[in-house]
MMTF fields as JSON, N, C-alpha, C and O atoms, coordinates in Angstrom:
{
  "mmtfVersion": "1.0.0",
  "mmtfProducer": "UNKNOWN",
  "numBonds": 443,
  "numAtoms": 444,
  "numGroups": 111,
  "numChains": 1,
  "numModels": 1,
  "chainsPerModel": [1],
  "groupsPerChain": [111],
  "chainIdList": ["A"],
  "bondAtomList": [4, 2, 8, 6, 12, 10, 16, 14, 20, 18, 24, 22, 28, 26, 32, 30, 36, 34, 40, 38, 44, 42, 48, 46, 52, 50, 56, 54, 60, 58, 64, 62, 68, 66, 72, 70, 76, 74, 80, 78, 84, 82, 88, 86, 92, 90, 96, 94, 100, 98, 104, 102, 108, 106, 112, 110, 116, 114, 120, 118, 124, 122, 128, 126, 132, 130, 136, 134, 140, 138, 144, 142, 148, 146, 152, 150, 156, 154, 160, 158, 164, 162, 168, 166, 172, 170, 176, 174, 180, 178, 184, 182, 188, 186, 192, 190, 196, 194, 200, 198, 204, 202, 208, 206, 212, 210, 216, 214, 220, 218, 224, 222, 228, 226, 232, 230, 236, 234, 240, 238, 244, 242, 248, 246, 252, 250, 256, 254, 260, 258, 264, 262, 268, 266, 272, 270, 276, 274, 280, 278, 284, 282, 288, 286, 292, 290, 296, 294, 300, 298, 304, 302, 308, 306, 312, 310, 316, 314, 320, 318, 324, 322, 328, 326, 332, 330, 336, 334, 340, 338, 344, 342, 348, 346, 352, 350, 356, 354, 360, 358, 364, 362, 368, 366, 372, 370, 376, 374, 380, 378, 384, 382, 388, 386, 392, 390, 396, 394, 400, 398, 404, 402, 408, 406, 412, 410, 416, 414, 420, 418, 424, 422, 428, 426, 432, 430, 436, 434, 440, 438],
  "bondOrderList": [1, 1, 1, 1, 1, 1, 1, 1, 1, 1, 1, 1, 1, 1, 1, 1, 1, 1, 1, 1, 1, 1, 1, 1, 1, 1, 1, 1, 1, 1, 1, 1, 1, 1, 1, 1, 1, 1, 1, 1, 1, 1, 1, 1, 1, 1, 1, 1, 1, 1, 1, 1, 1, 1, 1, 1, 1, 1, 1, 1, 1, 1, 1, 1, 1, 1, 1, 1, 1, 1, 1, 1, 1, 1, 1, 1, 1, 1, 1, 1, 1, 1, 1, 1, 1, 1, 1, 1, 1, 1, 1, 1, 1, 1, 1, 1, 1, 1, 1, 1, 1, 1, 1, 1, 1, 1, 1, 1, 1, 1],
  "groupList": [{"groupName": "UNK", "atomNameList": ["N", "CA", "C", "O"], "elementList": ["N", "C", "C", "O"], "formalChargeList": [0, 0, 0, 0], "bondAtomList": [1, 0, 2, 1, 3, 2], "bondOrderList": [1, 1, 2], "singleLetterCode": "X", "chemCompType": "L-PEPTIDE LINKING"}],
  "groupTypeList": [0, 0, 0, 0, 0, 0, 0, 0, 0, 0, 0, 0, 0, 0, 0, 0, 0, 0, 0, 0, 0, 0, 0, 0, 0, 0, 0, 0, 0, 0, 0, 0, 0, 0, 0, 0, 0, 0, 0, 0, 0, 0, 0, 0, 0, 0, 0, 0, 0, 0, 0, 0, 0, 0, 0, 0, 0, 0, 0, 0, 0, 0, 0, 0, 0, 0, 0, 0, 0, 0, 0, 0, 0, 0, 0, 0, 0, 0, 0, 0, 0, 0, 0, 0, 0, 0, 0, 0, 0, 0, 0, 0, 0, 0, 0, 0, 0, 0, 0, 0, 0, 0, 0, 0, 0, 0, 0, 0, 0, 0, 0],
  "groupIdList": [1, 2, 3, 4, 5, 6, 7, 8, 9, 10, 11, 12, 13, 14, 15, 16, 17, 18, 19, 20, 21, 22, 23, 24, 25, 26, 27, 28, 29, 30, 31, 32, 33, 34, 35, 36, 37, 38, 39, 40, 41, 42, 43, 44, 45, 46, 47, 48, 49, 50, 51, 52, 53, 54, 55, 56, 57, 58, 59, 60, 61, 62, 63, 64, 65, 66, 67, 68, 69, 70, 71, 72, 73, 74, 75, 76, 77, 78, 79, 80, 81, 82, 83, 84, 85, 86, 87, 88, 89, 90, 91, 92, 93, 94, 95, 96, 97, 98, 99, 100, 101, 102, 103, 104, 105, 106, 107, 108, 109, 110, 111],
  "secStructList": [7, 6, 6, 7, 7, 7, 7, 2, 2, 2, 2, 2, 2, 2, 2, 2, 2, 2, 2, 2, 2, 4, 4, 4, 6, 7, 7, 7, 1, 6, 6, 7, 3, 3, 3, 3, 3, 3, 3, 7, 5, 1, 3, 3, 3, 3, 3, 3, 3, 7, 1, 7, 5, 7, 7, 7, 7, 1, 3, 3, 3, 3, 7, 6, 6, 7, 7, 3, 3, 3, 6, 6, 3, 3, 3, 3, 3, 3, 3, 3, 3, 3, 3, 1, 1, 1, 5, 3, 3, 3, 3, 3, 3, 3, 3, 1, 1, 1, 7, 7, 5, 7, 1, 7, 7, 7, 1, 3, 3, 3, 7],
  "xCoordList": [76.726, 75.322, 75.123, 74.407, 75.534, 75.038, 75.949, 77.088, 75.271, 75.734, 75.612, 75.819, 75.261, 74.983, 73.693, 72.8, 73.481, 72.066, 71.998, 73.011, 70.629, 70.413, 70.767, 70.624, 71.313, 71.691, 70.509, 69.394, 70.887, 69.743, 69.155, 68.025, 69.791, 69.228, 68.611, 67.392, 69.224, 68.538, 67.185, 66.334, 67.172, 65.892, 64.684, 63.522, 65.198, 64.319, 63.847, 62.672, 64.77, 64.776, 63.493, 62.685, 63.477, 62.69, 61.534, 60.502, 61.529, 60.074, 59.326, 58.1, 59.996, 59.219, 58.726, 57.701, 59.707, 59.312, 57.88, 56.901, 58.024, 56.838, 55.542, 54.419, 56.132, 54.831, 53.978, 52.766, 54.908, 54.287, 53.73, 52.508, 54.32, 53.867, 53.574, 53.603, 53.198, 52.628, 51.555, 51.481, 50.458, 49.207, 49.771, 49.001, 50.983, 51.425, 52.472, 53.396, 52.405, 53.033, 54.873, 55.735, 55.062, 56.63, 56.544, 55.535, 57.445, 57.716, 58.255, 58.792, 58.066, 58.308, 59.898, 60.257, 60.857, 62.362, 62.431, 63.02, 61.701, 62.112, 62.126, 62.692, 61.479, 61.306, 62.327, 62.072, 63.344, 64.493, 65.724, 66.041, 66.496, 67.732, 68.858, 68.608, 69.774, 71.061, 71.898, 72.664, 71.984, 73.201, 74.834, 75.899, 74.638, 75.854, 75.741, 74.704, 76.841, 76.596, 77.967, 79.036, 77.868, 78.95, 78.863, 77.779, 79.835, 79.989, 80.874, 82.086, 80.343, 80.734, 81.777, 82.608, 81.532, 82.301, 81.45, 81.818, 80.125, 79.137, 77.574, 76.536, 77.734, 76.334, 76.567, 77.762, 75.822, 75.547, 74.814, 73.609, 75.216, 74.408, 74.49, 75.465, 73.194, 72.586, 71.589, 70.47, 72.297, 71.798, 71.009, 71.578, 69.676, 68.504, 67.939, 68.109, 67.294, 66.538, 65.105, 65.027, 64.304, 63.151, 62.179, 62.107, 61.429, 60.92, 59.483, 58.743, 59.188, 57.749, 57.971, 58.967, 56.703, 56.49, 55.953, 55.077, 56.379, 55.51, 55.031, 55.562, 53.626, 52.989, 53.322, 52.42, 54.583, 55.48, 56.039, 56.679, 56.001, 56.621, 58.302, 58.757, 58.95, 60.374, 60.675, 60.294, 61.586, 62.079, 62.619, 63.096, 62.471, 62.609, 61.447, 60.452, 61.493, 60.521, 61.261, 62.337, 60.78, 61.62, 60.496, 59.303, 61.233, 60.536, 59.399, 59.045, 58.812, 57.751, 58.012, 57.277, 59.02, 59.357, 60.216, 60.841, 60.206, 61.174, 62.396, 62.604, 63.571, 64.873, 65.716, 65.392, 67.089, 67.683, 68.576, 69.438, 68.095, 69.172, 70.17, 69.954, 71.443, 72.508, 73.462, 73.73, 73.923, 75.075, 76.321, 76.626, 77.012, 78.243, 77.742, 78.553, 76.539, 76.258, 75.289, 74.073, 75.706, 74.917, 73.648, 72.66, 73.482, 72.114, 71.575, 70.58, 72.077, 71.143, 71.364, 72.312, 70.787, 70.705, 69.591, 68.661, 69.535, 67.885, 68.284, 69.379, 67.105, 67.371, 66.113, 65.003, 66.461, 65.467, 65.695, 66.621, 64.468, 64.665, 64.478, 63.83, 65.193, 65.295, 64.34, 64.486, 63.288, 62.364, 62.681, 62.698, 62.978, 63.135, 62.881, 63.333, 61.94, 61.248, 59.827, 59.385, 59.488, 58.411, 58.96, 58.45, 60.343, 61.027, 61.899, 62.245, 62.048, 63.018, 64.32, 64.661, 65.067, 66.258, 67.624, 68.529, 67.504, 68.675, 67.998, 67.013, 68.632, 68.549, 69.809, 70.847, 69.554, 70.595, 70.538, 69.433, 71.56, 71.365, 72.613, 73.724, 72.081, 73.336, 72.919, 71.783, 74.068, 74.265, 73.686, 73.715, 73.054, 72.485, 73.865, 74.429, 74.094, 75.337, 76.467, 76.404, 77.623, 78.872, 79.805, 81.029, 78.896, 79.486, 79.978, 79.208, 80.883, 81.208, 80.805, 80.748, 80.555, 79.744, 80.812, 81.115, 81.142, 82.146, 81.379, 82.05, 79.689, 78.978, 78.912, 78.455, 79.398, 79.262, 77.729, 77.307, 77.047, 75.671, 75.803, 75.736, 76.011, 76.102, 74.496, 73.453, 74.628, 73.254, 72.69, 73.188, 71.287, 70.374, 68.986, 68.71, 68.087, 66.758, 66.27, 66.984, 64.786, 64.275, 63.063, 62.234, 63.322, 62.245, 61.441, 60.53],
  "yCoordList": [123.758, 123.739, 124.705, 124.578, 125.694, 126.981, 126.548, 126.085, 126.777, 126.473, 125.353, 125.27, 124.343, 122.777, 122.767, 122.931, 122.5, 122.403, 121.309, 120.837, 120.628, 119.391, 119.624, 120.689, 118.48, 118.292, 118.142, 118.0, 118.192, 118.044, 116.71, 116.609, 115.601, 114.375, 114.317, 114.168, 114.405, 114.363, 115.22, 114.903, 116.23, 117.111, 116.238, 116.027, 115.935, 114.845, 113.583, 113.235, 112.824, 111.794, 112.191, 111.312, 113.202, 113.523, 114.054, 114.17, 114.369, 115.106, 113.746, 113.803, 112.499, 111.43, 110.717, 110.047, 111.022, 110.69, 111.693, 111.273, 112.846, 113.755, 113.17, 112.979, 112.927, 112.132, 111.019, 110.85, 110.285, 109.0, 109.402, 109.274, 109.837, 110.015, 111.257, 111.545, 112.134, 113.495, 113.456, 114.262, 112.307, 112.479, 112.026, 112.036, 111.592, 111.364, 112.411, 112.138, 113.64, 114.897, 114.834, 115.509, 113.814, 113.92, 115.289, 115.687, 116.059, 117.565, 117.466, 116.473, 118.362, 119.055, 118.93, 118.968, 118.77, 119.096, 120.607, 120.821, 121.406, 122.943, 123.039, 123.954, 122.059, 122.346, 121.07, 120.364, 121.087, 120.176, 120.784, 121.673, 120.426, 121.343, 120.19, 119.449, 120.013, 119.59, 119.502, 120.461, 118.68, 118.902, 118.348, 118.8, 117.252, 116.81, 115.606, 114.973, 115.433, 114.691, 113.902, 114.502, 112.52, 111.636, 110.696, 110.157, 110.461, 109.754, 108.567, 108.766, 107.238, 106.398, 105.394, 104.681, 105.485, 104.751, 103.65, 102.962, 103.673, 102.718, 103.29, 102.765, 104.329, 105.224, 106.319, 106.611, 107.151, 108.352, 108.684, 108.435, 109.089, 109.421, 111.009, 111.758, 111.246, 112.801, 112.739, 112.226, 113.461, 113.779, 114.901, 115.907, 115.023, 115.92, 116.632, 116.209, 117.699, 118.549, 118.962, 119.295, 118.988, 119.373, 119.666, 118.976, 120.941, 121.321, 120.425, 120.547, 119.789, 119.138, 117.763, 117.098, 117.265, 116.111, 115.318, 115.82, 113.964, 112.972, 112.034, 111.537, 111.624, 110.469, 109.212, 108.458, 108.811, 107.751, 107.218, 108.081, 105.828, 104.893, 105.351, 105.69, 105.322, 105.112, 103.713, 102.548, 104.472, 103.18, 103.822, 104.953, 102.986, 103.286, 103.44, 102.741, 104.43, 104.217, 104.271, 104.863, 103.547, 103.71, 104.08, 104.242, 104.192, 104.702, 103.924, 104.178, 103.108, 102.172, 101.669, 101.857, 100.983, 100.243, 101.102, 100.492, 102.156, 103.104, 102.756, 102.069, 103.406, 103.307, 104.002, 104.03, 104.721, 105.616, 104.742, 103.902, 105.209, 104.798, 105.815, 106.999, 105.094, 106.151, 105.325, 104.128, 106.683, 106.291, 105.775, 106.412, 104.586, 104.435, 103.263, 102.51, 103.329, 102.251, 101.092, 101.259, 100.341, 98.998, 98.929, 99.189, 98.618, 98.011, 99.146, 98.934, 100.239, 101.426, 101.685, 101.147, 102.233, 102.697, 102.949, 103.506, 102.537, 102.571, 103.681, 104.113, 103.957, 105.238, 104.901, 104.511, 105.105, 105.039, 106.574, 107.375, 106.622, 107.626, 106.905, 105.873, 107.649, 107.311, 108.295, 109.518, 107.573, 108.482, 108.182, 107.007, 109.218, 109.05, 110.15, 111.276, 109.688, 110.478, 111.406, 112.472, 110.931, 111.363, 112.542, 113.659, 112.145, 113.575, 112.637, 111.456, 113.638, 112.897, 113.251, 114.388, 112.131, 111.922, 111.984, 112.816, 110.942, 110.939, 110.164, 109.431, 110.488, 109.97, 109.185, 109.719, 107.807, 106.96, 106.575, 106.291, 106.55, 106.17, 105.135, 105.266, 104.115, 103.161, 102.117, 101.912, 101.591, 101.077, 99.568, 98.998, 98.966, 97.852, 96.816, 96.974, 95.846, 95.22, 95.535, 96.158, 95.275, 95.463, 96.557, 96.677, 97.284, 98.28, 99.559, 100.101, 99.921, 101.358, 102.712, 102.875, 103.588, 105.029, 105.977, 105.878, 106.784, 107.701, 109.076, 109.928, 109.282, 110.055, 111.326, 112.434, 110.986, 112.059, 111.679, 110.529, 112.635, 112.48, 112.651, 113.721, 111.467, 111.354, 111.378, 111.664, 111.112, 111.324, 110.127, 109.001, 110.647, 109.984, 109.971, 110.771, 109.316, 109.174, 108.458, 107.722, 108.773, 107.73, 107.129, 107.716, 105.75, 104.845, 104.152, 103.383],
  "zCoordList": [44.06, 43.04, 42.407, 41.414, 42.652, 41.74, 40.318, 40.381, 39.154, 37.991, 37.373, 36.162, 38.108, 37.469, 37.184, 38.016, 35.537, 35.195, 34.541, 34.024, 34.433, 33.78, 32.56, 31.959, 32.099, 30.474, 29.808, 30.309, 28.353, 27.417, 27.386, 26.907, 27.853, 27.786, 29.323, 29.412, 30.277, 31.347, 31.668, 32.498, 30.935, 30.905, 30.077, 30.426, 29.199, 28.202, 28.902, 28.776, 29.691, 30.383, 31.794, 32.097, 32.332, 33.628, 32.931, 33.592, 31.805, 31.313, 30.864, 30.775, 30.57, 30.382, 31.817, 31.942, 32.882, 34.045, 34.439, 35.056, 34.004, 34.606, 33.947, 34.413, 32.576, 31.851, 32.259, 32.129, 32.792, 33.344, 34.675, 34.76, 35.68, 36.959, 37.642, 38.839, 36.29, 36.953, 37.858, 38.785, 37.6, 38.786, 39.936, 40.896, 40.163, 41.612, 41.862, 42.629, 41.253, 41.792, 41.451, 42.013, 40.381, 39.803, 39.474, 38.891, 39.76, 39.072, 37.52, 37.028, 37.046, 35.564, 35.952, 37.129, 34.819, 34.618, 35.555, 36.614, 34.822, 35.526, 36.956, 37.553, 37.534, 38.933, 39.661, 40.637, 38.931, 39.397, 39.541, 38.75, 40.465, 40.375, 40.656, 41.606, 40.111, 40.103, 41.28, 41.373, 42.172, 43.559, 43.073, 43.493, 42.079, 41.88, 40.681, 40.485, 40.013, 38.778, 38.66, 38.554, 38.685, 38.449, 37.289, 37.067, 36.572, 35.317, 35.591, 35.682, 35.745, 36.207, 35.366, 35.928, 33.549, 32.988, 32.195, 31.243, 32.892, 32.501, 32.65, 32.25, 33.241, 33.664, 34.27, 34.241, 34.885, 35.424, 36.787, 36.771, 37.708, 39.103, 39.103, 39.152, 39.034, 39.119, 40.203, 40.172, 41.341, 42.523, 42.471, 42.047, 42.835, 42.408, 43.766, 44.909, 43.416, 44.646, 44.195, 43.013, 44.706, 44.328, 45.662, 46.679, 45.336, 46.819, 46.776, 47.752, 45.997, 45.821, 46.268, 45.984, 47.187, 47.531, 46.519, 45.814, 46.279, 45.385, 46.074, 47.067, 45.416, 46.083, 45.679, 45.314, 45.681, 45.123, 46.366, 46.966, 47.078, 47.861, 47.722, 46.629, 48.678, 48.477, 47.794, 47.903, 47.013, 45.969, 44.489, 44.398, 43.472, 42.347, 41.415, 41.606, 40.267, 39.459, 38.307, 38.389, 36.7, 35.782, 34.819, 35.075, 33.481, 32.099, 31.612, 30.461, 32.198, 31.488, 30.414, 29.444, 30.354, 29.151, 28.006, 27.139, 28.047, 27.334, 27.77, 28.77, 26.741, 26.978, 25.981, 24.794, 26.557, 25.734, 24.68, 24.938, 23.39, 22.401, 22.004, 21.747, 21.991, 21.855, 20.842, 20.736, 20.03, 19.04, 19.991, 20.999, 19.601, 20.126, 21.52, 22.059, 21.83, 23.028, 22.415, 22.327, 22.154, 21.259, 21.927, 21.241, 23.17, 23.726, 24.522, 25.215, 24.503, 24.964, 26.471, 27.042, 26.914, 28.469, 29.063, 28.478, 30.416, 31.125, 32.148, 32.509, 32.455, 33.414, 34.583, 34.223, 35.938, 37.139, 37.82, 37.695, 38.576, 39.641, 40.896, 41.072, 41.814, 43.356, 44.063, 44.067, 44.694, 45.69, 46.955, 47.321, 47.802, 49.402, 50.021, 49.813, 50.998, 51.765, 50.936, 51.366, 50.122, 48.827, 48.503, 48.587, 48.016, 47.368, 45.976, 45.965, 44.966, 43.823, 44.358, 44.685, 44.43, 45.17, 43.98, 44.037, 42.976, 42.314, 40.699, 40.619, 39.903, 38.568, 38.046, 37.655, 38.1, 37.665, 36.115, 35.652, 35.361, 34.011, 34.029, 34.544, 33.329, 33.169, 31.86, 31.433, 31.421, 30.04, 30.344, 31.435, 28.877, 29.417, 28.706, 27.623, 29.675, 29.32, 29.825, 30.885, 29.356, 29.8, 28.882, 28.937, 28.057, 27.251, 28.008, 28.801, 27.852, 28.459, 27.704, 26.485, 28.649, 28.172, 29.211, 30.4, 28.277, 28.922, 29.484, 30.065, 29.248, 29.773, 28.667, 28.948, 27.5, 26.294, 26.056, 26.18, 25.747, 25.231, 23.891, 23.285, 23.402, 21.436, 20.786, 21.375, 19.853, 19.115, 19.842, 19.878, 20.566, 21.491, 21.123, 20.229, 21.547, 21.551, 22.784, 23.466, 23.061, 24.015, 22.998, 22.303, 23.215, 22.43, 23.506, 23.197]
}
């Protein structure tokens, strides 16, 4: 776990989640640690750890209609965060459609 940092894109995505859900205790990116990261070929799982409880039910929260536009990924990517036991547990990023994504954070923006 030591030395694994949030990537720039993961940080920006978590900042949007914080903006959307901060009134329910969603932590700012600097209060979240990466336990593990796995690129799947069409997405990424980032297991997270945060000491802060959130006032959200177990399940998934999304970007509220936003998505990640990225060079080389024609339909963009979605992102959700899984909440388990009132804790931020995992960030999942996945392509829309069947396009591959190698996990490289090419030129991107959240739109």
